[in-house]
LUMRO-404496 format. One record per residue (C-alpha): x, y, z; residue in three letters; residue number from 1. Coordinates in nm, 3 decimals. Layout:
N
+---------+---------+---------+-------+-------+
!      px !      py !      pz ! lumnu ! milum !
+---------+---------+---------+-------+-------+
!       X !       Y !       Z !   ALA !   NUM !
...
+---------+---------+---------+-------+-------+
END
This chain:
417
+---------+---------+---------+-------+-------+
!      px !      py !      pz ! lumnu ! milum !
+---------+---------+---------+-------+-------+
!   0.000 !   0.009 !   0.033 !   MET !     1 !
!   0.158 !   0.354 !  -0.047 !   LYS !     2 !
!   0.083 !   0.687 !   0.127 !   LYS !     3 !
!   0.134 !   1.017 !   0.052 !   ILE !     4 !
!   0.400 !   1.190 !   0.346 !   VAL !     5 !
!   0.365 !   1.576 !   0.312 !   ILE !     6 !
!   0.555 !   1.803 !   0.548 !   ASN !     7 !
!   0.380 !   2.154 !   0.490 !   GLY !     8 !
!   0.411 !   2.555 !   0.500 !   GLY !     9 !
!   0.688 !   2.500 !   0.194 !   LYS !    10 !
!   0.600 !   2.783 !  -0.120 !   CYS !    11 !
!   0.586 !   2.651 !  -0.428 !   LEU !    12 !
!   0.798 !   2.815 !  -0.697 !   SER !    13 !
!   0.913 !   2.698 !  -1.026 !   GLY !    14 !
!   0.754 !   2.579 !  -1.326 !   THR !    15 !
!   0.479 !   2.317 !  -1.367 !   ILE !    16 !
!   0.502 !   2.173 !  -1.694 !   LYS !    17 !
!   0.060 !   2.046 !  -1.753 !   ILE !    18 !
!   0.051 !   1.710 !  -1.962 !   GLY !    19 !
!  -0.225 !   1.562 !  -2.142 !   GLY !    20 !
!  -0.583 !   1.573 !  -2.057 !   ALA !    21 !
!  -0.662 !   1.258 !  -1.816 !   LYS !    22 !
!  -1.080 !   1.299 !  -1.980 !   ASN !    23 !
!  -0.939 !   1.257 !  -2.276 !   SER !    24 !
!  -0.722 !   1.018 !  -2.339 !   ALA !    25 !
!  -0.977 !   0.743 !  -2.135 !   VAL !    26 !
!  -1.241 !   0.834 !  -2.452 !   ALA !    27 !
!  -0.974 !   0.886 !  -2.757 !   LEU !    28 !
!  -0.832 !   0.552 !  -2.646 !   LEU !    29 !
!  -1.111 !   0.291 !  -2.718 !   PRO !    30 !
!  -1.200 !   0.506 !  -3.014 !   ALA !    31 !
!  -0.877 !   0.428 !  -3.173 !   ALA !    32 !
!  -1.056 !   0.058 !  -3.190 !   ILE !    33 !
!  -1.331 !   0.160 !  -3.394 !   LEU !    34 !
!  -1.001 !   0.216 !  -3.698 !   ALA !    35 !
!  -0.931 !  -0.025 !  -3.944 !   ASP !    36 !
!  -0.555 !   0.143 !  -3.933 !   GLY !    37 !
!  -0.295 !   0.288 !  -3.688 !   ILE !    38 !
!  -0.426 !   0.507 !  -3.500 !   VAL !    39 !
!  -0.160 !   0.785 !  -3.309 !   GLU !    40 !
!  -0.237 !   0.919 !  -2.980 !   ILE !    41 !
!   0.022 !   1.213 !  -2.858 !   ASP !    42 !
!   0.043 !   1.387 !  -2.499 !   ASN !    43 !
!  -0.115 !   1.099 !  -2.358 !   VAL !    44 !
!  -0.058 !   1.074 !  -1.944 !   PRO !    45 !
!   0.137 !   0.875 !  -1.791 !   ASN !    46 !
!  -0.205 !   0.780 !  -1.541 !   ILE !    47 !
!  -0.301 !   0.454 !  -1.399 !   SER !    48 !
!  -0.632 !   0.532 !  -1.551 !   ASP !    49 !
!  -0.388 !   0.488 !  -1.915 !   CYS !    50 !
!  -0.236 !   0.224 !  -1.823 !   ASP !    51 !
!  -0.547 !   0.036 !  -1.739 !   ALA !    52 !
!  -0.747 !   0.087 !  -2.090 !   LEU !    53 !
!  -0.443 !  -0.028 !  -2.267 !   ILE !    54 !
!  -0.410 !  -0.336 !  -2.048 !   ASP !    55 !
!  -0.767 !  -0.433 !  -2.186 !   ILE !    56 !
!  -0.722 !  -0.372 !  -2.556 !   MET !    57 !
!  -0.415 !  -0.502 !  -2.507 !   LYS !    58 !
!  -0.655 !  -0.805 !  -2.358 !   SER !    59 !
!  -0.853 !  -0.794 !  -2.677 !   LEU !    60 !
!  -0.550 !  -0.830 !  -2.873 !   ASN !    61 !
!  -0.529 !  -0.514 !  -2.999 !   ALA !    62 !
!  -0.137 !  -0.379 !  -3.092 !   GLU !    63 !
!   0.021 !  -0.125 !  -2.887 !   ILE !    64 !
!   0.337 !   0.053 !  -2.856 !   LYS !    65 !
!   0.379 !   0.334 !  -2.613 !   VAL !    66 !
!   0.683 !   0.552 !  -2.650 !   ILE !    67 !
!   0.738 !   0.829 !  -2.344 !   ASN !    68 !
!   0.367 !   1.002 !  -2.368 !   ASP !    69 !
!   0.258 !   0.840 !  -2.739 !   LYS !    70 !
!   0.015 !   0.535 !  -2.761 !   VAL !    71 !
!   0.036 !   0.360 !  -3.064 !   THR !    72 !
!  -0.302 !   0.170 !  -3.124 !   ILE !    73 !
!  -0.332 !  -0.090 !  -3.421 !   ASP !    74 !
!  -0.634 !  -0.266 !  -3.331 !   ALA !    75 !
!  -0.660 !  -0.479 !  -3.703 !   SER !    76 !
!  -0.621 !  -0.787 !  -3.526 !   ASN !    77 !
!  -0.836 !  -0.698 !  -3.237 !   ILE !    78 !
!  -1.119 !  -0.983 !  -3.056 !   LYS !    79 !
!  -1.443 !  -0.913 !  -2.971 !   ASN !    80 !
!  -1.381 !  -1.109 !  -2.607 !   LYS !    81 !
!  -1.577 !  -1.046 !  -2.261 !   LEU !    82 !
!  -1.386 !  -0.703 !  -2.074 !   ILE !    83 !
!  -1.393 !  -0.899 !  -1.725 !   THR !    84 !
!  -1.373 !  -0.763 !  -1.413 !   GLU !    85 !
!  -1.010 !  -0.807 !  -1.360 !   GLU !    86 !
!  -1.035 !  -0.496 !  -1.621 !   PHE !    87 !
!  -1.327 !  -0.353 !  -1.572 !   SER !    88 !
!  -1.317 !  -0.275 !  -1.269 !   THR !    89 !
!  -1.012 !  -0.073 !  -1.261 !   LYS !    90 !
!  -1.180 !   0.264 !  -1.386 !   LEU !    91 !
!  -1.504 !   0.424 !  -1.474 !   ARG !    92 !
!  -1.408 !   0.471 !  -1.832 !   ALA !    93 !
!  -1.346 !   0.113 !  -1.976 !   SER !    94 !
!  -1.759 !   0.140 !  -2.011 !   TYR !    95 !
!  -1.665 !   0.333 !  -2.317 !   TYR !    96 !
!  -1.586 !   0.025 !  -2.486 !   PHE !    97 !
!  -1.897 !  -0.044 !  -2.425 !   MET !    98 !
!  -1.998 !   0.194 !  -2.720 !   GLY !    99 !
!  -1.687 !   0.131 !  -2.907 !   ALA !   100 !
!  -1.731 !  -0.273 !  -2.930 !   MET !   101 !
!  -2.066 !  -0.273 !  -2.988 !   LEU !   102 !
!  -1.995 !   0.051 !  -3.327 !   GLY !   103 !
!  -1.774 !  -0.175 !  -3.437 !   ARG !   104 !
!  -1.865 !  -0.589 !  -3.383 !   PHE !   105 !
!  -2.253 !  -0.451 !  -3.299 !   LYS !   106 !
!  -2.181 !  -0.702 !  -3.027 !   TYR !   107 !
!  -1.958 !  -0.651 !  -2.634 !   VAL !   108 !
!  -1.953 !  -0.830 !  -2.342 !   GLU !   109 !
!  -1.880 !  -0.629 !  -2.017 !   ILE !   110 !
!  -1.844 !  -0.641 !  -1.669 !   CYS !   111 !
!  -2.017 !  -0.361 !  -1.468 !   LEU !   112 !
!  -1.734 !  -0.057 !  -1.409 !   PRO !   113 !
!  -1.494 !   0.094 !  -1.179 !   GLY !   114 !
!  -1.379 !   0.436 !  -1.109 !   GLY !   115 !
!  -1.424 !   0.683 !  -0.794 !   CYS !   116 !
!  -1.741 !   0.677 !  -0.572 !   ASN !   117 !
!  -1.813 !   1.008 !  -0.572 !   ILE !   118 !
!  -2.204 !   0.895 !  -0.616 !   GLY !   119 !
!  -2.425 !   0.625 !  -0.810 !   SER !   120 !
!  -2.339 !   0.750 !  -1.159 !   ARG !   121 !
!  -2.566 !   0.583 !  -1.312 !   PRO !   122 !
!  -2.562 !   0.414 !  -1.663 !   ILE !   123 !
!  -2.903 !   0.460 !  -1.770 !   ASP !   124 !
!  -2.850 !   0.710 !  -2.064 !   LEU !   125 !
!  -2.563 !   0.544 !  -2.191 !   HIS !   126 !
!  -2.781 !   0.190 !  -2.234 !   LEU !   127 !
!  -3.101 !   0.439 !  -2.345 !   LYS !   128 !
!  -2.908 !   0.527 !  -2.618 !   GLY !   129 !
!  -2.764 !   0.280 !  -2.724 !   PHE !   130 !
!  -3.165 !   0.078 !  -2.714 !   GLU !   131 !
!  -3.255 !   0.404 !  -2.891 !   ALA !   132 !
!  -2.959 !   0.300 !  -3.217 !   LEU !   133 !
!  -3.090 !  -0.056 !  -3.206 !   GLY !   134 !
!  -2.924 !  -0.260 !  -2.972 !   ALA !   135 !
!  -3.094 !  -0.484 !  -2.688 !   THR !   136 !
!  -2.948 !  -0.460 !  -2.366 !   VAL !   137 !
!  -2.876 !  -0.788 !  -2.146 !   GLN !   138 !
!  -2.733 !  -0.751 !  -1.804 !   LYS !   139 !
!  -2.650 !  -1.098 !  -1.612 !   GLU !   140 !
!  -2.525 !  -1.017 !  -1.316 !   GLY !   141 !
!  -2.224 !  -0.763 !  -1.339 !   SER !   142 !
!  -2.210 !  -0.841 !  -1.667 !   LYS !   143 !
!  -2.389 !  -0.643 !  -1.972 !   PHE !   144 !
!  -2.445 !  -0.757 !  -2.329 !   ILE !   145 !
!  -2.515 !  -0.547 !  -2.550 !   LEU !   146 !
!  -2.651 !  -0.676 !  -2.951 !   ARG !   147 !
!  -2.776 !  -0.540 !  -3.237 !   ALA !   148 !
!  -2.833 !  -0.654 !  -3.609 !   ASP !   149 !
!  -2.761 !  -0.310 !  -3.752 !   GLN !   150 !
!  -2.731 !   0.016 !  -3.575 !   LEU !   151 !
!  -3.007 !   0.308 !  -3.683 !   ILE !   152 !
!  -2.927 !   0.664 !  -3.665 !   GLY !   153 !
!  -3.227 !   0.865 !  -3.475 !   THR !   154 !
!  -3.282 !   1.141 !  -3.234 !   ASP !   155 !
!  -3.189 !   1.056 !  -2.905 !   ILE !   156 !
!  -3.295 !   1.371 !  -2.634 !   ASN !   157 !
!  -3.039 !   1.323 !  -2.311 !   LEU !   158 !
!  -3.239 !   1.400 !  -1.994 !   ASP !   159 !
!  -2.880 !   1.541 !  -1.865 !   PHE !   160 !
!  -2.584 !   1.679 !  -2.059 !   ALA !   161 !
!  -2.386 !   1.360 !  -1.974 !   SER !   162 !
!  -2.030 !   1.333 !  -2.056 !   VAL !   163 !
!  -2.006 !   0.973 !  -2.021 !   GLY !   164 !
!  -2.331 !   0.938 !  -2.220 !   ALA !   165 !
!  -2.266 !   1.141 !  -2.474 !   THR !   166 !
!  -1.953 !   1.010 !  -2.591 !   VAL !   167 !
!  -2.088 !   0.655 !  -2.582 !   ASN !   168 !
!  -2.355 !   0.725 !  -2.798 !   ILE !   169 !
!  -2.133 !   0.885 !  -3.017 !   ILE !   170 !
!  -1.897 !   0.558 !  -3.000 !   LEU !   171 !
!  -2.201 !   0.386 !  -3.126 !   ALA !   172 !
!  -2.278 !   0.603 !  -3.357 !   ALA !   173 !
!  -2.018 !   0.681 !  -3.577 !   VAL !   174 !
!  -2.077 !   0.396 !  -3.790 !   LYS !   175 !
!  -2.461 !   0.345 !  -3.760 !   ALA !   176 !
!  -2.663 !   0.346 !  -4.054 !   LYS !   177 !
!  -2.822 !   0.699 !  -4.147 !   GLY !   178 !
!  -2.809 !   1.072 !  -3.920 !   VAL !   179 !
!  -2.789 !   1.032 !  -3.509 !   THR !   180 !
!  -2.846 !   1.357 !  -3.366 !   ARG !   181 !
!  -2.769 !   1.374 !  -2.962 !   ILE !   182 !
!  -2.937 !   1.683 !  -2.835 !   LEU !   183 !
!  -2.904 !   1.792 !  -2.472 !   ASN !   184 !
!  -2.523 !   1.687 !  -2.536 !   ALA !   185 !
!  -2.241 !   1.729 !  -2.304 !   ALA !   186 !
!  -2.012 !   2.049 !  -2.447 !   LYS !   187 !
!  -1.676 !   1.926 !  -2.264 !   GLU !   188 !
!  -1.340 !   2.019 !  -2.495 !   VAL !   189 !
!  -1.320 !   1.680 !  -2.395 !   GLU !   190 !
!  -1.541 !   1.566 !  -2.644 !   ILE !   191 !
!  -1.440 !   1.821 !  -2.858 !   VAL !   192 !
!  -1.125 !   1.642 !  -2.850 !   ASN !   193 !
!  -1.288 !   1.312 !  -2.939 !   LEU !   194 !
!  -1.468 !   1.408 !  -3.206 !   ILE !   195 !
!  -1.169 !   1.616 !  -3.436 !   ASP !   196 !
!  -0.997 !   1.235 !  -3.375 !   LEU !   197 !
!  -1.278 !   1.072 !  -3.521 !   LEU !   198 !
!  -1.314 !   1.317 !  -3.777 !   ASN !   199 !
!  -0.988 !   1.261 !  -3.866 !   ARG !   200 !
!  -1.055 !   0.910 !  -3.885 !   MET !   201 !
!  -1.325 !   0.956 !  -4.173 !   GLY !   202 !
!  -1.602 !   1.027 !  -3.947 !   ALA !   203 !
!  -1.879 !   1.267 !  -3.970 !   ASN !   204 !
!  -1.970 !   1.482 !  -3.678 !   ILE !   205 !
!  -2.128 !   1.796 !  -3.708 !   LYS !   206 !
!  -2.182 !   2.052 !  -3.381 !   GLY !   207 !
!  -1.906 !   1.970 !  -3.153 !   ALA !   208 !
!  -1.865 !   2.175 !  -2.834 !   GLY !   209 !
!  -2.274 !   2.249 !  -2.863 !   THR !   210 !
!  -2.549 !   2.093 !  -2.686 !   SER !   211 !
!  -2.662 !   1.948 !  -3.066 !   GLU !   212 !
!  -2.471 !   1.635 !  -3.201 !   ILE !   213 !
!  -2.506 !   1.514 !  -3.565 !   ILE !   214 !
!  -2.313 !   1.254 !  -3.657 !   ILE !   215 !
!  -2.354 !   1.062 !  -4.042 !   SER !   216 !
!  -2.307 !   0.697 !  -3.979 !   GLY !   217 !
!  -1.987 !   0.598 !  -4.253 !   VAL !   218 !
!  -1.885 !   0.214 !  -4.327 !   ASP !   219 !
!  -1.518 !   0.290 !  -4.297 !   PHE !   220 !
!  -1.257 !   0.429 !  -4.052 !   LEU !   221 !
!  -0.935 !   0.540 !  -4.114 !   HIS !   222 !
!  -0.543 !   0.591 !  -3.998 !   SER !   223 !
!  -0.560 !   0.913 !  -3.800 !   ALA !   224 !
!  -0.331 !   1.067 !  -3.520 !   SER !   225 !
!  -0.403 !   1.350 !  -3.322 !   ILE !   226 !
!  -0.251 !   1.549 !  -2.986 !   ASP !   227 !
!  -0.463 !   1.543 !  -2.665 !   ILE !   228 !
!  -0.551 !   1.858 !  -2.532 !   ILE !   229 !
!  -0.394 !   1.999 !  -2.155 !   PRO !   230 !
!  -0.536 !   1.885 !  -1.920 !   ASP !   231 !
!  -0.749 !   2.142 !  -1.771 !   ARG !   232 !
!  -0.823 !   1.984 !  -1.444 !   ILE !   233 !
!  -0.499 !   1.913 !  -1.336 !   GLU !   234 !
!  -0.401 !   2.263 !  -1.457 !   ALA !   235 !
!  -0.656 !   2.413 !  -1.204 !   GLY !   236 !
!  -0.578 !   2.236 !  -0.963 !   THR !   237 !
!  -0.212 !   2.337 !  -0.979 !   TYR !   238 !
!  -0.305 !   2.753 !  -1.062 !   ILE !   239 !
!  -0.538 !   2.662 !  -0.679 !   ILE !   240 !
!  -0.221 !   2.549 !  -0.536 !   MET !   241 !
!  -0.016 !   2.862 !  -0.667 !   GLY !   242 !
!  -0.292 !   3.051 !  -0.506 !   ALA !   243 !
!  -0.236 !   2.923 !  -0.168 !   LEU !   244 !
!   0.120 !   2.881 !  -0.168 !   LEU !   245 !
!   0.284 !   3.059 !  -0.496 !   GLY !   246 !
!   0.598 !   3.281 !  -0.503 !   GLU !   247 !
!   0.617 !   3.298 !  -0.864 !   ASN !   248 !
!   0.459 !   2.946 !  -0.953 !   LEU !   249 !
!   0.417 !   2.923 !  -1.319 !   LYS !   250 !
!   0.215 !   2.658 !  -1.429 !   VAL !   251 !
!   0.327 !   2.599 !  -1.795 !   ASP !   252 !
!   0.087 !   2.419 !  -2.113 !   GLY !   253 !
!  -0.289 !   2.531 !  -2.047 !   ILE !   254 !
!  -0.515 !   2.653 !  -2.209 !   ARG !   255 !
!  -0.662 !   2.998 !  -2.081 !   GLU !   256 !
!  -1.006 !   2.955 !  -2.307 !   ASP !   257 !
!  -1.032 !   2.586 !  -2.093 !   HIS !   258 !
!  -1.033 !   2.756 !  -1.752 !   LEU !   259 !
!  -1.270 !   3.068 !  -1.780 !   THR !   260 !
!  -1.501 !   2.954 !  -1.496 !   GLU !   261 !
!  -1.224 !   2.946 !  -1.281 !   LEU !   262 !
!  -0.968 !   3.286 !  -1.337 !   LEU !   263 !
!  -1.346 !   3.445 !  -1.306 !   LEU !   264 !
!  -1.347 !   3.258 !  -0.915 !   LYS !   265 !
!  -1.028 !   3.317 !  -0.868 !   LEU !   266 !
!  -1.043 !   3.726 !  -0.963 !   LYS !   267 !
!  -1.302 !   3.691 !  -0.764 !   GLU !   268 !
!  -1.215 !   3.633 !  -0.480 !   MET !   269 !
!  -0.850 !   3.852 !  -0.509 !   GLY !   270 !
!  -0.603 !   3.577 !  -0.648 !   VAL !   271 !
!  -0.288 !   3.739 !  -0.781 !   ASN !   272 !
!  -0.216 !   3.614 !  -1.148 !   TYR !   273 !
!  -0.073 !   3.664 !  -1.452 !   VAL !   274 !
!  -0.113 !   3.470 !  -1.788 !   ILE !   275 !
!   0.136 !   3.479 !  -2.095 !   ASN !   276 !
!   0.049 !   3.322 !  -2.369 !   GLY !   277 !
!   0.012 !   2.926 !  -2.286 !   ASN !   278 !
!   0.152 !   3.003 !  -1.900 !   SER !   279 !
!   0.010 !   3.124 !  -1.589 !   ILE !   280 !
!   0.222 !   3.272 !  -1.277 !   THR !   281 !
!   0.086 !   3.293 !  -0.951 !   LEU !   282 !
!   0.180 !   3.450 !  -0.609 !   ASN !   283 !
!   0.051 !   3.356 !  -0.207 !   LYS !   284 !
!  -0.238 !   3.635 !  -0.161 !   VAL !   285 !
!  -0.344 !   3.710 !   0.193 !   GLU !   286 !
!  -0.653 !   3.906 !   0.204 !   ASN !   287 !
!  -0.825 !   3.633 !  -0.004 !   LEU !   288 !
!  -1.220 !   3.708 !  -0.058 !   LEU !   289 !
!  -1.513 !   3.451 !   0.070 !   PRO !   290 !
!  -1.714 !   3.369 !  -0.238 !   ILE !   291 !
!  -2.031 !   3.108 !  -0.390 !   HIS !   292 !
!  -1.887 !   2.820 !  -0.595 !   VAL !   293 !
!  -2.131 !   2.617 !  -0.788 !   LYS !   294 !
!  -2.086 !   2.365 !  -0.974 !   THR !   295 !
!  -2.211 !   2.314 !  -1.320 !   GLU !   296 !
!  -2.200 !   2.101 !  -1.642 !   VAL !   297 !
!  -1.928 !   2.315 !  -1.865 !   TYR !   298 !
!  -1.883 !   2.626 !  -1.908 !   PRO !   299 !
!  -2.018 !   2.671 !  -1.597 !   GLY !   300 !
!  -1.796 !   2.592 !  -1.264 !   PHE !   301 !
!  -1.638 !   2.220 !  -1.310 !   PRO !   302 !
!  -1.699 !   1.947 !  -1.084 !   THR !   303 !
!  -1.383 !   1.819 !  -1.066 !   ASP !   304 !
!  -1.256 !   2.166 !  -0.926 !   LEU !   305 !
!  -1.483 !   2.152 !  -0.625 !   GLY !   306 !
!  -1.283 !   2.001 !  -0.400 !   GLN !   307 !
!  -0.976 !   2.159 !  -0.431 !   PRO !   308 !
!  -1.164 !   2.531 !  -0.451 !   MET !   309 !
!  -1.317 !   2.408 !  -0.106 !   ALA !   310 !
!  -0.957 !   2.433 !   0.046 !   VAL !   311 !
!  -0.924 !   2.767 !  -0.143 !   LEU !   312 !
!  -1.192 !   2.860 !   0.063 !   LEU !   313 !
!  -1.091 !   2.791 !   0.410 !   THR !   314 !
!  -0.825 !   3.056 !   0.385 !   GLN !   315 !
!  -1.047 !   3.330 !   0.291 !   ALA !   316 !
!  -1.194 !   3.547 !   0.542 !   LYS !   317 !
!  -1.541 !   3.505 !   0.620 !   GLY !   318 !
!  -1.787 !   3.289 !   0.504 !   LYS !   319 !
!  -1.803 !   3.118 !   0.159 !   ALA !   320 !
!  -2.079 !   2.897 !   0.012 !   TYR !   321 !
!  -1.986 !   2.554 !  -0.182 !   PHE !   322 !
!  -2.315 !   2.402 !  -0.372 !   GLU !   323 !
!  -2.232 !   2.055 !  -0.567 !   GLU !   324 !
!  -2.501 !   1.986 !  -0.848 !   THR !   325 !
!  -2.365 !   1.725 !  -1.050 !   ILE !   326 !
!  -2.267 !   1.436 !  -0.802 !   PHE !   327 !
!  -2.475 !   1.330 !  -0.443 !   GLU !   328 !
!  -2.118 !   1.257 !  -0.309 !   ASN !   329 !
!  -1.823 !   1.478 !  -0.361 !   ARG !   330 !
!  -1.806 !   1.572 !  -0.004 !   MET !   331 !
!  -1.541 !   1.301 !   0.119 !   GLY !   332 !
!  -1.311 !   1.570 !   0.163 !   HIS !   333 !
!  -1.472 !   1.775 !   0.427 !   VAL !   334 !
!  -1.414 !   1.550 !   0.687 !   LYS !   335 !
!  -1.000 !   1.520 !   0.667 !   TYR !   336 !
!  -1.011 !   1.852 !   0.615 !   LEU !   337 !
!  -1.232 !   1.955 !   0.925 !   ASN !   338 !
!  -0.982 !   1.724 !   1.107 !   MET !   339 !
!  -0.704 !   1.966 !   0.979 !   MET !   340 !
!  -0.879 !   2.273 !   1.107 !   GLY !   341 !
!  -1.135 !   2.371 !   0.849 !   ALA !   342 !
!  -1.439 !   2.475 !   1.007 !   SER !   343 !
!  -1.690 !   2.350 !   0.739 !   ILE !   344 !
!  -2.024 !   2.281 !   0.808 !   GLN !   345 !
!  -2.337 !   2.145 !   0.528 !   GLY !   346 !
!  -2.450 !   1.856 !   0.390 !   ASP !   347 !
!  -2.357 !   1.623 !   0.034 !   ASN !   348 !
!  -2.519 !   1.970 !  -0.152 !   LYS !   349 !
!  -2.422 !   2.256 !   0.033 !   ASN !   350 !
!  -2.194 !   2.390 !   0.223 !   VAL !   351 !
!  -2.039 !   2.634 !   0.482 !   VAL !   352 !
!  -1.716 !   2.758 !   0.466 !   ILE !   353 !
!  -1.559 !   2.970 !   0.728 !   MET !   354 !
!  -1.243 !   3.150 !   0.721 !   GLY !   355 !
!  -0.942 !   3.161 !   0.736 !   PRO !   356 !
!  -0.851 !   2.860 !   0.935 !   THR !   357 !
!  -0.508 !   2.740 !   1.051 !   LYS !   358 !
!  -0.518 !   2.381 !   0.902 !   LEU !   359 !
!  -0.224 !   2.062 !   1.089 !   THR !   360 !
!  -0.107 !   1.762 !   0.948 !   GLY !   361 !
!  -0.285 !   1.475 !   1.017 !   LYS !   362 !
!  -0.333 !   1.103 !   0.863 !   ASP !   363 !
!  -0.610 !   1.171 !   0.604 !   ILE !   364 !
!  -0.817 !   0.948 !   0.359 !   VAL !   365 !
!  -0.814 !   1.030 !  -0.002 !   ALA !   366 !
!  -1.190 !   0.902 !  -0.088 !   THR !   367 !
!  -1.134 !   1.003 !  -0.464 !   ASP !   368 !
!  -0.909 !   1.087 !  -0.694 !   LEU !   369 !
!  -1.011 !   1.516 !  -0.651 !   ARG !   370 !
!  -1.096 !   1.482 !  -0.285 !   SER !   371 !
!  -0.719 !   1.320 !  -0.319 !   GLY !   372 !
!  -0.645 !   1.640 !  -0.491 !   ALA !   373 !
!  -0.811 !   1.836 !  -0.224 !   ALA !   374 !
!  -0.586 !   1.716 !   0.072 !   LEU !   375 !
!  -0.276 !   1.730 !  -0.093 !   VAL !   376 !
!  -0.335 !   2.079 !  -0.146 !   ALA !   377 !
!  -0.446 !   2.087 !   0.190 !   ALA !   378 !
!  -0.142 !   1.848 !   0.313 !   GLY !   379 !
!   0.104 !   2.120 !   0.136 !   LEU !   380 !
!  -0.057 !   2.437 !   0.293 !   LEU !   381 !
!  -0.058 !   2.245 !   0.674 !   ALA !   382 !
!   0.147 !   2.266 !   0.919 !   GLU !   383 !
!   0.338 !   1.981 !   1.011 !   GLY !   384 !
!   0.323 !   1.656 !   0.864 !   GLU !   385 !
!   0.027 !   1.461 !   0.641 !   THR !   386 !
!  -0.002 !   1.144 !   0.590 !   VAL !   387 !
!  -0.253 !   1.044 !   0.297 !   ILE !   388 !
!  -0.412 !   0.658 !   0.262 !   SER !   389 !
!  -0.560 !   0.558 !  -0.053 !   ASP !   390 !
!  -0.301 !   0.729 !  -0.255 !   VAL !   391 !
!  -0.440 !   0.526 !  -0.551 !   GLU !   392 !
!  -0.717 !   0.737 !  -0.642 !   HIS !   393 !
!  -0.476 !   1.025 !  -0.702 !   ILE !   394 !
!  -0.228 !   0.827 !  -0.956 !   LEU !   395 !
!  -0.512 !   0.767 !  -1.126 !   ARG !   396 !
!  -0.571 !   1.102 !  -1.257 !   GLY !   397 !
!  -0.220 !   1.276 !  -1.236 !   TYR !   398 !
!   0.074 !   1.209 !  -1.374 !   GLU !   399 !
!   0.380 !   1.203 !  -1.164 !   ARG !   400 !
!   0.229 !   1.494 !  -0.959 !   ILE !   401 !
!   0.479 !   1.336 !  -0.666 !   ILE !   402 !
!   0.800 !   1.494 !  -0.901 !   THR !   403 !
!   0.599 !   1.815 !  -0.994 !   LYS !   404 !
!   0.555 !   1.948 !  -0.666 !   LEU !   405 !
!   0.898 !   1.814 !  -0.527 !   SER !   406 !
!   1.016 !   2.005 !  -0.877 !   ASP !   407 !
!   0.863 !   2.344 !  -0.730 !   VAL !   408 !
!   0.996 !   2.325 !  -0.296 !   GLY !   409 !
!   0.697 !   2.140 !  -0.154 !   ALA !   410 !
!   0.833 !   1.857 !   0.073 !   ASN !   411 !
!   0.651 !   1.531 !  -0.054 !   ILE !   412 !
!   0.703 !   1.185 !  -0.120 !   LYS !   413 !
!   0.512 !   0.856 !  -0.167 !   ILE !   414 !
!   0.621 !   0.571 !   0.044 !   VAL !   415 !
!   0.533 !   0.209 !   0.056 !   GLU !   416 !
!   0.369 !   0.099 !   0.371 !   ILE !   417 !
+---------+---------+---------+-------+-------+
END
């Protein structure tokens, strides 16, 4: 078992380079098996979620080459086999093989996906989308069996602008007969990245970045290559850390237009930052203002930055409000922040944060990926030693986080227990 040990209170100075977006990578890698040719994906983050997806593709007989941050996928000899619990439970995004395998073979067997425990996160919308395209869905214990004689394009109106459902329906519909329209589609930049790859492969998809995505089915997808966009959540996490402890901390390789809502909130709090092209430089501010943060679907404030943002709000002078609207179990960090000295009260949707409060290092637990990032931020800020357990959650989504923080002055290490 691994733990992260932090001795806090150190200023962060230097440069952190942002890697490829996790939430793009976990969609692009499964999408590659739809091609009748070789797909090259550059800027793939070095995280365990990507390793797990590559292991799934290898188990299906795809040929994979990984050189630094480039992954080359040749799925020409892929076999349609059961994706077992051994593979599927390692990450939530294993469910993208539902859409990709259904799109390629019109048949898929896969066990329930894994991932963070941040709420029920049902896949009903995915399954309804597959059924609308003509597939039948059968559940046997923890296994789903999806089959279709033919997938036929249709209009699919999502009850909620779900990223996962939007991606899975795109993957299934890209080789369907006729035209599929996804209404109330998710608009995240990671979906735009996915559609860019598929169109380079020969797909005919319009409306990327809007709430209506139109997919005209094609018979053949060919070789293509793409770069994964920068990870806006990784960038946002380090930006928040810079607001807490920065001393000319530079976060490099960002897309400002992907961080609009976070930057607006930081400006509202009085955070001192300067943007120069694809980098942002931050310095700690003593007199942070309390604000109201409400997570929303893109382009609103991202739910994945809500937990790290809560740490920054503990240092604001006065009463701050945080509202989570996407997931019903995304307050796993609150218990541990309060143990460290924060003053946070509320429920699983709304909390009030009183600040500023002094944080002290404790033995704490990462309950999910983004709560883990929040606790790392708290540990960097706290006086004394913080020991974080269940760090596998963190390593799923933040590449080389220990090295990146150590290189800018943090006293942080990972230990085997």
